[in-house]
Each structure stands twice: as C-alpha cells, then as structure tokens.
Backbone as numpy.savetxt, mean C-alpha at the origin, in Angstrom:
# Nx Ny Nz CAx CAy CAz Cx Cy Cz
-4.29 17.06 -4.83 -4.58 15.79 -5.10 -3.52 15.62 -3.69
-4.13 14.58 -2.74 -3.25 14.26 -1.04 -2.38 13.54 -1.52
-1.10 13.30 -0.77 -0.85 12.42 -0.88 -0.58 11.44 0.19
-0.71 9.90 0.18 -1.07 8.86 1.46 0.01 8.29 1.61
0.55 8.02 2.97 1.32 6.85 2.79 0.63 5.61 3.52
1.20 4.51 3.18 0.51 3.40 3.12 0.63 2.47 3.79
0.25 1.38 4.05 0.61 0.56 5.41 1.57 -0.36 5.22
2.47 -0.49 6.17 4.26 -1.15 5.86 3.65 -2.59 5.99
4.05 -2.97 4.18 3.84 -4.36 3.79 4.54 -5.61 4.22
5.75 -4.99 4.92 6.75 -6.28 5.04 7.09 -6.30 6.73
7.80 -7.06 7.18 8.26 -7.37 8.91 9.63 -6.70 8.78
9.39 -5.46 9.87 10.69 -4.86 10.31 10.39 -5.53 11.87
11.78 -4.73 12.27 11.90 -4.79 13.73 11.35 -3.77 14.65
10.36 -3.92 15.93 9.56 -3.25 16.36 10.23 -1.77 16.44
11.34 -1.36 16.64 12.00 0.07 17.18 12.08 0.40 15.73
12.71 -0.49 14.42 12.41 0.40 13.12 10.86 0.84 12.43
10.21 -0.16 13.31 8.57 0.53 12.75 8.29 1.58 13.09
8.65 1.88 14.39 8.20 3.40 15.36 9.06 4.37 15.03
10.48 3.80 14.81 11.22 5.29 13.94 10.60 5.43 12.86
10.32 4.60 12.16 9.76 4.68 10.62 8.21 5.90 10.81
7.83 5.72 12.22 6.34 6.77 12.22 6.82 7.54 12.71
8.31 8.04 13.48 7.88 9.20 13.91 8.61 9.88 12.90
9.45 9.42 12.13 9.61 10.20 10.49 8.60 10.29 9.67
7.49 9.79 9.91 6.57 9.76 9.14 5.69 10.72 9.60
5.68 10.87 10.73 4.92 12.84 11.27 5.27 13.33 10.76
6.67 13.54 10.45 7.31 15.02 9.82 7.52 14.92 8.04
6.22 13.86 7.62 6.90 13.86 6.03 5.15 14.61 5.95
5.12 14.75 4.88 4.78 16.11 3.59 3.80 15.19 2.97
3.41 14.62 3.87 1.76 13.14 3.61 0.64 14.31 4.45
-0.26 13.47 3.66 -2.08 14.26 4.19 -2.70 12.82 5.28
-2.54 12.12 5.56 -3.30 10.52 5.41 -1.76 9.22 5.46
-2.00 8.71 6.94 -0.80 7.11 7.27 -1.84 6.77 7.47
-1.66 5.25 6.76 -2.36 4.21 6.52 -0.92 3.06 8.08
-1.98 2.73 9.53 -1.35 1.49 9.49 -2.00 0.19 9.98
-1.26 -0.03 10.58 -2.23 -1.80 10.90 -1.11 -3.12 9.36
-1.52 -4.40 9.91 -1.11 -5.44 9.32 -1.49 -5.77 8.25
-1.76 -5.72 7.18 -2.40 -6.14 6.04 -1.98 -8.19 5.56
-0.38 -8.20 5.63 0.29 -9.50 5.14 -0.11 -10.66 6.18
0.10 -10.60 7.02 0.36 -12.32 7.77 -0.19 -11.18 9.66
-0.64 -12.07 9.98 -1.02 -11.71 11.29 0.09 -11.85 12.34
1.02 -12.75 12.19 2.02 -13.98 12.77 3.19 -12.33 13.06
3.13 -11.57 12.06 4.17 -10.13 12.05 4.28 -9.86 13.15
5.23 -9.05 13.65 5.40 -8.82 14.91 5.57 -7.04 15.19
5.97 -6.17 13.93 6.16 -4.86 13.98 5.33 -4.18 15.59
4.19 -3.91 15.19 3.21 -3.20 16.14 1.80 -4.09 16.95
2.05 -3.67 18.53 1.30 -4.22 19.02 -0.20 -3.43 18.55
-1.22 -3.85 19.21 -2.70 -2.82 19.18 -1.97 -2.47 19.95
-1.25 -1.67 21.23 -0.94 -0.78 21.95 -0.17 0.38 21.39
0.48 -0.28 20.67 1.73 -0.01 19.72 1.15 1.06 18.64
0.27 0.67 17.78 -0.40 1.03 17.01 -1.81 2.31 17.59
-1.91 2.20 18.82 -3.34 3.21 19.72 -2.14 4.42 19.75
-0.79 4.12 20.34 -0.08 5.43 20.56 0.44 6.10 19.17
0.64 4.79 18.38 1.77 6.06 17.24 0.30 6.32 16.71
-1.02 5.73 16.62 -1.92 6.71 15.81 -2.35 8.09 16.31
-2.34 8.45 17.58 -2.39 9.03 18.82 -1.09 10.14 18.25
0.06 9.80 17.78 1.22 10.51 18.06 1.07 11.26 16.41
0.97 10.67 15.41 0.28 11.14 14.13 -1.11 11.95 13.87
-1.84 11.56 14.75 -3.25 12.40 14.71 -1.89 14.03 15.77
-1.73 13.87 16.29 -1.69 15.17 16.95 -0.08 15.94 16.06
0.56 15.31 15.24 1.37 15.35 14.25 0.14 16.19 13.45
-1.03 16.24 12.73 -1.40 16.91 11.95 -2.15 15.80 10.87
-1.77 14.09 10.88 -2.09 13.66 10.24 -3.34 12.71 10.12
-3.63 12.38 9.34 -4.99 11.73 9.40 -4.77 10.37 9.20
-5.03 9.76 10.39 -4.84 8.24 10.70 -6.02 7.56 9.59
-5.69 6.10 9.53 -6.44 5.09 8.82 -6.35 3.76 9.09
-7.08 2.58 9.47 -6.29 1.25 10.09 -6.33 0.60 9.24
-5.42 0.06 8.68 -5.29 -0.78 7.69 -5.26 -2.30 7.81
-6.84 -3.05 7.45 -7.20 -4.92 7.92 -6.01 -5.92 7.26
-5.73 -6.85 7.59 -5.40 -7.82 6.73 -5.90 -7.99 5.60
-5.40 -8.56 4.41 -5.83 -8.58 3.00 -6.23 -9.88 3.07
-6.21 -11.15 3.96 -6.90 -12.30 3.65 -7.30 -12.32 5.86
-8.50 -12.41 5.89 -8.93 -12.89 7.25 -9.79 -14.56 6.50
-9.14 -15.22 7.45 -9.82 -16.72 7.43 -9.46 -17.62 8.74
-8.82 -17.10 9.90 -9.18 -17.90 10.99 -9.83 -16.80 11.97
-10.04 -17.41 13.50 -10.69 -15.94 14.74 -9.58 -15.52 14.62
-8.40 -16.39 14.82 -6.93 -14.95 15.77 -6.92 -14.07 14.43
-7.62 -14.48 12.82 -7.25 -12.75 12.36 -8.19 -12.41 12.41
-9.59 -13.16 12.72 -10.60 -11.94 13.02 -10.56 -11.13 14.19
-9.97 -11.75 14.96 -9.70 -11.11 16.81 -8.81 -9.44 16.39
-7.92 -10.04 15.49 -6.99 -9.00 14.75 -7.90 -7.44 13.67
-8.58 -8.04 13.17 -9.71 -6.83 12.91 -10.48 -6.11 13.57
-10.83 -7.52 14.95 -12.06 -6.68 15.54 -11.09 -5.56 16.75
-9.96 -5.50 16.82 -8.89 -4.98 18.34 -9.07 -3.73 17.14
-8.82 -3.61 15.90 -8.56 -2.02 15.26 -9.34 -1.54 15.35
-11.14 -2.15 14.96 -12.08 -1.92 15.35 -12.57 -1.51 16.74
-11.68 -1.64 17.58 -11.88 -0.93 19.00 -11.31 0.44 19.10
-10.56 0.51 17.99 -9.97 2.19 18.49 -10.68 2.94 17.37
-10.27 4.44 17.86 -11.39 5.66 17.62 -10.57 5.76 16.33
-10.87 4.99 14.93 -9.87 6.15 14.08 -10.64 5.67 12.56
-10.18 5.73 11.95 -11.13 5.10 10.22 -10.33 3.96 10.01
-11.02 3.21 9.17 -11.40 1.77 8.87 -10.67 1.57 7.78
-9.23 1.02 6.74 -9.36 0.43 5.85 -9.65 -0.94 5.44
-10.64 -1.51 4.79 -10.87 -3.12 4.74 -10.43 -3.57 3.38
-9.39 -4.43 3.89 -8.78 -5.15 2.76 -9.25 -6.54 2.28
-10.22 -6.95 3.40 -11.44 -8.36 3.00 -12.67 -7.90 3.59
-13.50 -8.39 2.49 -15.23 -7.99 2.92 -15.39 -8.36 4.44
-14.58 -9.49 4.99 -15.87 -9.66 6.53 -15.75 -8.21 7.05
-14.37 -7.89 7.16 -14.37 -6.88 7.94 -15.81 -6.01 8.00
-16.40 -5.42 6.74 -18.14 -4.74 6.58 -18.81 -5.58 7.10
-18.93 -7.15 7.97 -20.01 -7.55 8.49 -19.44 -7.42 10.10
-18.87 -6.99 9.95 -18.73 -6.32 11.99 -19.25 -5.41 12.06
-20.20 -5.26 13.65 -21.14 -4.54 14.09 -20.38 -3.31 14.24
-18.90 -3.44 14.25 -18.45 -1.65 14.70 -18.22 -1.25 13.91
-18.26 -1.81 12.50 -17.32 -1.39 11.19 -18.43 0.09 10.68
-19.68 -0.45 11.27 -20.92 0.87 10.55 -20.88 1.70 11.38
-19.82 1.82 12.59 -19.56 2.83 13.03 -18.47 3.98 13.08
-17.79 3.55 11.64 -16.25 4.18 11.44 -16.66 4.33 10.12
-15.82 5.63 9.82 -15.37 6.09 8.46 -14.32 5.21 7.76
-15.19 4.41 6.46 -14.80 3.15 5.90 -13.75 3.53 4.80
-12.75 3.09 4.35 -12.22 3.03 3.06 -11.81 1.44 2.88
-11.77 1.34 1.42 -11.43 0.43 0.74 -9.86 0.06 0.47
-9.23 -0.58 1.29 -7.65 -1.12 0.27 -8.05 -1.50 -1.04
-6.48 -1.37 -1.44 -6.63 -1.60 -3.21 -6.52 -3.67 -2.98
-6.81 -4.48 -2.38 -6.46 -5.85 -2.55 -8.16 -6.41 -2.60
-9.54 -5.69 -2.31 -10.59 -5.25 -2.16 -11.07 -5.07 -4.37
-11.51 -5.95 -4.75 -11.54 -5.82 -6.26 -12.69 -5.30 -6.63
-12.03 -3.91 -5.93 -12.78 -2.71 -7.41 -12.97 -1.73 -8.26
-12.72 -3.04 -8.73 -12.60 -3.11 -10.35 -13.05 -1.77 -11.27
-14.46 -1.94 -10.97 -15.70 -1.02 -12.26 -16.68 -0.34 -11.31
-17.33 0.71 -12.32 -18.19 1.33 -11.24 -19.53 1.11 -11.03
-20.09 -0.80 -10.80 -21.01 -1.52 -9.64 -20.50 -1.43 -8.77
-19.21 -2.19 -8.84 -18.40 -2.59 -7.61 -18.65 -1.39 -6.63
-17.97 -0.45 -7.20 -17.93 1.11 -6.85 -18.90 1.38 -5.73
-20.35 1.37 -6.31 -21.38 1.90 -6.37 -22.21 0.68 -5.20
-21.79 -0.89 -5.12 -21.87 -1.37 -4.13 -20.81 -1.08 -2.87
-20.18 -0.77 -2.90 -19.11 -0.64 -1.84 -19.79 1.33 -0.80
-19.95 1.77 -1.74 -20.85 3.15 -1.50 -21.98 2.34 -0.72
-22.76 1.62 -0.91 -24.03 1.25 -0.30 -23.63 0.67 1.07
-22.39 0.58 1.14 -21.83 -0.15 2.56 -21.58 1.06 3.50
-20.91 2.43 2.56 -20.55 3.79 3.46 -19.28 3.61 3.49
-18.53 3.32 2.66 -17.00 3.56 2.45 -17.30 4.42 1.50
-16.03 5.18 2.54 -16.08 6.66 1.66 -14.99 6.98 0.25
-14.01 6.28 0.72 -12.65 5.76 -0.38 -12.14 5.16 -0.83
-12.37 4.41 -2.07 -11.50 2.76 -2.69 -10.41 3.64 -3.35
-9.20 2.90 -2.65 -8.25 2.68 -3.53 -8.46 1.66 -4.47
-7.79 1.85 -5.87 -7.79 0.93 -6.80 -6.88 -0.23 -6.97
-7.68 -1.02 -7.35 -6.68 -2.51 -7.58 -5.50 -2.01 -8.38
-4.06 -2.85 -8.19 -3.35 -2.08 -8.89 -3.14 -2.25 -10.52
-3.90 -3.66 -10.58 -4.24 -3.36 -12.32 -4.76 -3.28 -13.14
-5.12 -1.82 -12.55 -6.00 -0.68 -13.33 -5.19 -0.38 -14.36
-5.83 -0.17 -15.33 -4.63 1.06 -16.20 -5.88 2.57 -16.47
-4.90 3.62 -17.08 -5.13 4.74 -16.86 -6.70 5.14 -17.48
-6.95 4.31 -18.22 -8.04 4.25 -18.86 -9.39 3.82 -18.13
-9.74 2.70 -17.26 -10.45 2.11 -16.46 -10.12 3.00 -15.01
-9.18 3.68 -14.53 -8.98 5.21 -13.23 -10.01 5.76 -13.70
-9.75 6.75 -15.23 -10.20 7.67 -15.57 -11.87 7.07 -15.44
-12.18 6.51 -16.33 -13.31 5.65 -16.37 -14.49 6.03 -15.50
-13.68 5.09 -14.11 -14.16 4.59 -12.88 -14.90 6.50 -12.07
-13.18 7.13 -12.03 -13.26 8.29 -11.61 -14.45 9.34 -11.60
-14.75 9.20 -13.18 -15.73 10.18 -13.74 -16.73 9.49 -13.41
-17.27 8.66 -13.27 -18.60 8.30 -12.87 -19.03 7.58 -11.44
-18.51 8.31 -10.42 -18.56 7.66 -9.17 -18.51 9.20 -8.48
-19.10 9.36 -7.51 -18.87 10.32 -6.24 -17.95 10.36 -5.17
-17.17 8.82 -5.36 -16.60 8.54 -4.52 -15.09 9.11 -3.93
-14.70 9.31 -3.40 -13.09 9.67 -3.17 -12.14 8.77 -3.54
-10.93 8.57 -4.41 -10.50 7.48 -5.25 -8.98 8.26 -4.81
-7.93 6.54 -4.93 -7.03 6.59 -4.29 -6.09 5.63 -5.37
-5.03 6.04 -5.58 -4.21 5.30 -6.73 -2.99 4.80 -5.99
-2.36 3.46 -6.00 -1.17 2.87 -5.54 -0.22 3.52 -6.28
0.66 4.58 -6.05 1.38 4.98 -6.89 3.25 5.23 -6.65
3.58 4.55 -5.58 5.40 4.08 -5.79 5.09 2.46 -4.45
5.91 1.69 -4.98 6.31 0.81 -4.06 6.46 -0.51 -5.22
6.68 -1.64 -4.56 6.78 -3.05 -4.69 5.46 -3.38 -4.62
4.83 -3.67 -6.31 3.38 -3.71 -6.50 2.61 -5.52 -5.62
1.73 -5.20 -4.80 1.79 -6.56 -4.18 0.43 -7.05 -5.32
1.26 -8.66 -5.66 0.19 -9.27 -6.84 -0.64 -10.49 -5.95
-0.40 -11.41 -4.90 -1.14 -12.28 -4.87 -1.01 -12.36 -3.31
-1.88 -12.97 -2.51 -2.07 -13.88 -1.26 -2.58 -14.89 -1.11
-1.41 -15.72 -0.32 -1.63 -16.96 0.05 -1.95 -17.51 1.39
-2.66 -18.82 1.48 -3.07 -18.90 3.32 -0.80 -19.37 3.70
-0.26 -19.86 2.55 1.23 -20.72 3.12 1.63 -19.94 2.55
3.18 -19.57 3.43 4.20 -18.99 3.57 5.33 -19.06 3.01
5.39 -17.92 2.08 6.72 -18.80 1.13 7.70 -18.62 1.72
7.88 -17.41 2.43 9.06 -17.11 3.24 9.67 -18.29 4.14
8.69 -18.64 4.42 8.94 -19.89 5.23 9.49 -21.27 4.54
8.66 -21.40 3.69 8.95 -22.42 2.51 10.51 -22.23 2.21
10.84 -20.96 1.56 12.32 -20.92 1.23 13.30 -21.84 2.51
12.49 -21.74 3.52 13.74 -21.70 5.00 13.77 -23.31 4.91
12.90 -24.09 4.19 12.63 -25.59 4.76 11.54 -26.09 5.77
10.64 -24.41 6.40 9.61 -24.70 7.11 8.15 -24.56 6.81
7.21 -24.79 7.05 5.65 -24.48 7.15 5.45 -23.27 7.74
4.58 -22.84 7.33 3.53 -21.46 8.05 3.85 -21.66 9.68
3.33 -22.99 10.14 2.76 -23.32 11.62 4.43 -23.49 12.32
5.16 -23.63 11.24 6.99 -23.81 11.87 7.57 -22.14 11.91
6.73 -21.02 11.78 7.35 -19.62 11.59 8.21 -19.25 12.05
9.79 -19.20 11.90 10.44 -18.47 12.64 11.04 -17.48 12.49
9.80 -16.88 11.79 9.73 -14.67 11.21 11.34 -14.13 10.77
11.33 -15.53 9.57 12.72 -15.24 8.74 12.12 -13.72 7.79
10.73 -13.57 7.96 10.60 -11.95 7.19 11.56 -11.20 7.14
11.82 -11.25 8.93 12.30 -9.67 9.45 13.57 -9.62 9.07
14.52 -10.78 8.22 15.86 -10.41 7.49 15.27 -10.04 6.54
14.41 -9.50 5.86 13.71 -8.96 4.53 13.60 -7.82 4.27
13.66 -6.60 4.66 13.19 -5.76 5.19 12.14 -5.04 4.00
12.78 -5.59 2.53 11.73 -5.28 1.00 11.54 -6.35 0.95
11.93 -7.56 1.14 11.28 -8.93 0.71 12.35 -9.38 0.15
11.99 -10.73 -0.35 13.42 -11.38 -0.71 12.92 -11.87 -2.18
13.97 -11.49 -2.92 14.14 -11.47 -4.52 13.65 -12.66 -5.28
13.26 -13.00 -6.03 13.33 -13.97 -6.59 13.57 -13.70 -7.84
13.98 -14.91 -8.34 15.49 -14.38 -9.89 14.69 -15.39 -11.32
15.06 -15.15 -12.20 14.80 -16.02 -13.38 16.38 -16.91 -12.81
16.29 -18.20 -13.96 17.77 -19.29 -13.84 19.18 -18.23 -14.77
18.70 -17.25 -15.08 19.60 -16.05 -15.67 19.56 -14.84 -14.99
19.42 -15.06 -13.53 19.51 -13.60 -12.50 18.93 -12.65 -12.52
17.67 -12.77 -13.38 16.75 -11.62 -13.80 15.95 -11.15 -12.77
15.59 -10.69 -12.10 14.48 -10.48 -10.90 13.46 -10.38 -11.35
12.63 -11.05 -10.65 10.78 -10.97 -11.48 9.92 -11.34 -10.33
10.14 -11.59 -8.96 9.42 -11.45 -7.93 9.98 -11.10 -6.69
8.69 -10.91 -5.79 9.42 -10.69 -4.63 8.54 -11.20 -3.49
9.11 -12.15 -2.59 8.84 -13.12 -1.58 8.53 -12.52 -0.41
7.37 -12.58 -0.03 7.23 -11.30 0.91 6.45 -12.15 2.44
6.72 -13.43 2.85 5.73 -13.87 4.12 4.47 -14.92 2.82
3.08 -14.55 3.17 2.53 -14.65 2.30 2.14 -14.51 1.04
2.90 -13.50 0.75 2.07 -12.52 -0.34 3.70 -12.49 -1.38
2.97 -12.31 -2.72 3.58 -12.22 -3.81 3.98 -10.56 -4.62
4.88 -10.10 -4.69 5.19 -8.24 -4.67 5.87 -8.73 -5.89
5.70 -7.66 -6.87 6.24 -7.26 -8.02 8.13 -7.60 -7.89
9.08 -7.30 -8.71 10.51 -7.31 -8.29 10.79 -5.85 -8.93
9.97 -5.63 -9.90 10.67 -4.02 -9.77 9.83 -2.96 -8.93
9.74 -1.75 -8.96 9.18 -1.00 -7.84 8.64 0.34 -9.31
6.87 0.13 -8.81 6.26 1.01 -9.58 6.08 2.90 -9.16
6.55 3.28 -10.41 6.54 4.23 -9.57 5.55 5.48 -10.84
4.40 6.13 -10.41 3.62 7.28 -11.32 4.06 8.24 -10.79
4.98 8.80 -10.83 5.66 10.00 -10.05 5.52 10.93 -11.88
5.56 10.40 -12.53 5.49 10.80 -14.06 4.14 10.87 -14.26
3.26 10.73 -13.81 1.79 10.76 -14.34 1.18 11.66 -12.99
1.31 12.63 -12.41 0.70 13.49 -11.47 -0.22 14.08 -12.13
0.19 14.59 -13.20 -0.80 16.33 -13.62 -1.77 15.10 -14.57
-1.54 14.11 -14.99 -2.74 13.02 -15.49 -3.67 13.08 -14.71
-3.56 12.30 -13.78 -4.18 11.58 -12.63 -4.95 13.02 -11.68
-4.13 14.09 -11.92 -4.76 14.94 -11.35 -5.81 15.25 -12.15
-5.72 15.32 -13.07 -6.78 15.91 -14.10 -7.94 15.04 -14.54
-7.54 14.01 -14.06 -8.58 12.67 -14.51 -9.78 13.17 -12.48
-9.08 13.91 -11.44 -10.11 14.04 -10.69 -9.77 12.93 -9.43
-8.34 11.62 -9.47 -8.24 11.26 -8.82 -7.96 12.14 -7.45
-8.17 11.32 -6.41 -8.04 12.56 -5.23 -6.43 12.18 -4.03
-6.49 11.29 -4.25 -4.88 10.65 -2.92 -4.32 9.27 -4.35
-2.59 9.77 -4.07 -1.58 9.02 -4.35 -0.76 8.41 -2.95
-1.17 6.93 -3.31 -0.05 6.52 -2.38 1.03 5.80 -2.01
1.84 6.37 -1.22 4.02 5.98 -1.54 3.62 4.77 -0.62
3.81 3.56 -0.88 4.05 2.74 -0.53 5.69 2.42 0.25
5.51 2.36 1.84 6.83 2.36 2.57 8.16 1.42 2.08
9.19 1.54 2.01 10.40 0.53 1.46 10.92 0.81 3.00
12.34 -0.17 3.09 12.91 0.42 4.06 13.99 1.66 4.41
14.54 1.97 3.46 15.09 3.33 3.53 14.66 4.02 2.16
14.32 5.48 2.45 14.14 6.28 1.31 12.72 7.15 1.38
11.96 6.41 1.77 10.78 6.51 1.71 10.60 8.16 1.96
11.19 9.18 3.35 10.86 10.38 2.94 11.39 11.25 2.15
12.65 10.47 1.08 12.85 11.25 0.05 11.85 10.82 -1.25
11.22 9.49 -1.21 10.42 9.32 -2.41 8.96 10.18 -1.92
8.66 10.48 -1.06 7.71 11.46 -0.51 8.03 12.74 -0.68
9.13 13.25 -0.48 9.55 14.61 -1.46 9.79 14.65 -2.29
9.58 13.87 -3.32 9.73 13.66 -4.93 8.25 13.82 -5.50
7.45 13.13 -4.58 5.67 13.31 -4.62 5.63 14.62 -5.20
5.96 14.66 -3.63 4.87 16.34 -3.42 5.66 17.42 -4.24
6.69 17.46 -4.10 7.36 18.56 -5.56 6.56 18.24 -6.79
6.69 16.98 -7.40 5.23 16.65 -8.03 4.40 17.08 -8.75
3.74 17.44 -7.23 2.36 17.91 -7.40 2.41 19.49 -7.39
3.57 19.90 -6.65 3.61 21.55 -6.52 3.64 21.82 -7.43
4.15 21.26 -8.64 5.23 21.56 -10.33 6.07 22.16 -9.87
6.90 21.50 -8.83 8.42 21.97 -8.84 9.62 21.71 -9.27
8.91 20.01 -10.06 9.98 19.97 -11.01 9.25 18.86 -11.65
10.07 18.72 -13.17 9.23 17.56 -14.41 9.65 15.75 -14.05
8.88 15.82 -14.75 8.83 14.30 -15.11 9.70 13.43 -15.08
10.68 13.72 -15.77 12.19 13.25 -16.23 12.95 13.69 -14.85
13.04 14.53 -14.24 14.36 14.82 -12.73 13.64 13.97 -12.08
12.09 14.09 -11.46 11.52 13.02 -10.43 12.20 11.63 -10.83
11.88 11.20 -12.18 12.42 9.55 -12.23 14.10 9.51 -12.02
14.41 10.38 -12.79 16.08 10.26 -12.34 16.54 10.39 -11.03
15.58 10.93 -9.81 15.51 10.67 -8.32 15.23 9.54 -7.70
14.13 8.81 -8.50 13.38 8.21 -8.03 14.04 6.95 -8.17
15.02 6.64 -9.49 15.58 5.62 -9.78 16.92 4.95 -8.74
17.45 6.25 -8.25 18.48 5.85 -6.98 17.86 5.08 -5.67
16.48 5.68 -5.46 15.61 4.95 -4.54 15.06 3.69 -4.49
15.38 3.27 -5.57 15.08 1.89 -5.63 15.48 0.63 -4.83
14.66 0.26 -3.64 15.79 -0.68 -3.11 16.66 -1.86 -4.52
15.93 -2.16 -4.81 16.84 -3.73 -5.77 15.51 -3.35 -6.98
16.38 -3.52 -8.86 15.20 -3.83 -9.29 15.34 -2.57 -9.94
14.00 -2.27 -10.54 14.17 -0.71 -11.85 12.97 -0.49 -11.07
12.62 0.51 -12.02 10.78 0.83 -11.92 10.09 0.70 -13.25
8.68 0.67 -12.80 7.61 -0.25 -13.98 6.68 0.86 -13.60
5.86 0.75 -14.66 4.40 1.19 -14.61 3.67 0.80 -16.20
4.01 -0.62 -16.35 3.26 -1.12 -17.16 1.61 -1.35 -17.57
1.11 -1.66 -16.15 -0.40 -1.87 -15.87 -0.99 -0.64 -16.34
-0.15 0.63 -15.95 -1.06 2.27 -15.95 -1.28 2.60 -17.86
-0.15 1.58 -18.08 -0.33 1.99 -19.95 -0.97 1.09 -20.44
-1.80 -0.08 -19.68 -2.36 -1.00 -20.48 -1.57 -2.14 -20.80
-0.46 -2.57 -20.30 0.83 -3.21 -20.49 1.17 -3.95 -19.62
1.84 -4.69 -19.88 2.15 -6.07 -18.73 2.80 -4.79 -17.53
2.27 -5.54 -16.01 3.00 -4.98 -15.00 4.22 -4.80 -15.04
5.16 -5.77 -15.24 6.69 -5.20 -15.42 6.91 -4.97 -16.40
6.67 -3.87 -16.86 6.61 -3.13 -18.07 7.65 -2.03 -17.53
8.85 -1.32 -17.97 9.61 -0.72 -17.65 8.99 0.90 -17.93
9.34 2.32 -17.25 8.41 2.98 -17.14 8.43 3.45 -19.00
7.46 4.40 -19.48 7.05 4.75 -20.24 7.99 6.10 -20.10
9.02 6.69 -21.52 9.77 7.73 -20.83 8.44 8.98 -21.46
8.66 10.09 -20.08 7.86 11.27 -20.37 8.83 12.73 -20.94
8.01 13.47 -21.28 8.67 14.43 -22.25 8.85 15.57 -20.21
9.65 16.54 -20.63 9.57 17.18 -19.63 10.84 17.13 -18.69
C-alpha cells in the first residue's frame, strides 16, 4: 500500500512551502500532491514555483499529481485550473468542472476527496471519464470503503491523517473573523499555519477555520487501521501536511505499513504530533466524526 502526501490545505509563507517540499523529497512517500485546493487568493506557490517544485520532486523519485481548487466559481479560478493543465503532470480534480476542460482528457486523472464518490455507481461514472484513482470522501465508514473497493477496479485512496476538511464556502471565514469581507482579503490566513481554532463557550475545540473552508478541530488518524485497510485492498493512504511534524507522521505510518510498530505504539507517538486538539476516527467506525480513537489491540 502506498503513502501519499496530500496538498497543503493552509496558507504558508512561500519560503516555508518551498522548504517543506525540499523536506518532502526526502520523505518515504510514493506520491506528492501539489496545488491550491482552498482559495485562489493564497500566495504559497506560483505556477512557476509549482513547475520547479514538481520537477525537483520527480527527480527525487516521487510521483507528482497537481491538485485543483475544490470550488471553481469564476474565470480567475478556471484560469488556475488551466494553468495546472498546462504542466505535464497527472491532475487531481477536486471540482467537476476540471473534467470539462479539453486538456484534462490528455492527462492521467485522479479524483480528490472533495468530489462525492460515495458509492460504486459514482465511481463507475468517474471511471468512464478516465479517472484512474479515487480518494474517498472523508465521511465514509470502513464498511463503505470496503464495499466500494471490492466492487471497483479503480485505484483507491483514503484520507488517513490530518484535520478533516468538512465544508467549503464562497465566503472567507478567516477574513470575517477579522471584520473583513473576502474581497478585502489581507491574507490573515498566513498567521494560522494550521488554521484558526473555534471553541465552544466552555473552551472545547470544535472546528478549525481555514479561509473559505471549515475543518475538524481534532486530527484524524487511521494509523491503527493500516492492516485492515490493506486487507480491504485500498491502494494508498493520504497524509495531509501540517506546519510541523509531517515528516515524523510519515515515518510513523511507514513503520506501520512495514509492520515495524504496533497500533498502540503509533497512536502514542502521533498524539504528540497533533498541532492542537486530539485524535479522532469516528466516521471510519460509523459514528460521529469527532469521536476519539477506538482503542486498538497491540
């Protein structure tokens, strides 16, 4: 089973992004996703930066896949997708409009977790468009993942680590929290490299604001489920980058895949790598997404 490094979902300073991908070139992952998924106003990497970074990662032996925005609603955002399609790499579509672009038919196509490939008929439809791999939506339970994998010939990927992307909006939550509208963007997101935590009245973390998106407060971890996911036939597990400790997270998952650590050992290490909050895996077990990890044997 492969390990992949998902696209950076947060706004980081350009220098930090470039340094991260220099480190990613040395991480034990098979595939690296590059591109902006959340907001076209973020300033992490230019198209030229993406081109150079993709070349560097390819030279390091990584498979590079370029990720599109999850919500494409205007010509500027379409131009971002067209820019990605001008580069000679596989494409991860996170908005169905990407499939309508002529250049997409000439590329190896992946379907990201933000397109609702919940069931076998939806996967068959995506396969008819030329999609090679589907990353399942984060809400799917183990039972649904298992059934879908069993009844498709497509490659499949599961979001296995990171704050869970829950919803996208045209409005910018981070700007609103600073008394601004989206059109008045002052790039406040860069001050929150792992998102801005929202808490309940009694101080309990409940969601994370990230520009136009909302994520979980807790960090999803399926490190304890690697044997089960492998037995299902899942092709790859996705690690979603965080501002610190991503390389160590990758190491923990790689050791799990190699049978070099137990679920309990992995979870203890990963608890220390959460940027804030706790670990969760509720949706995977058919419950509420924010539910804590279910204790694993071993």
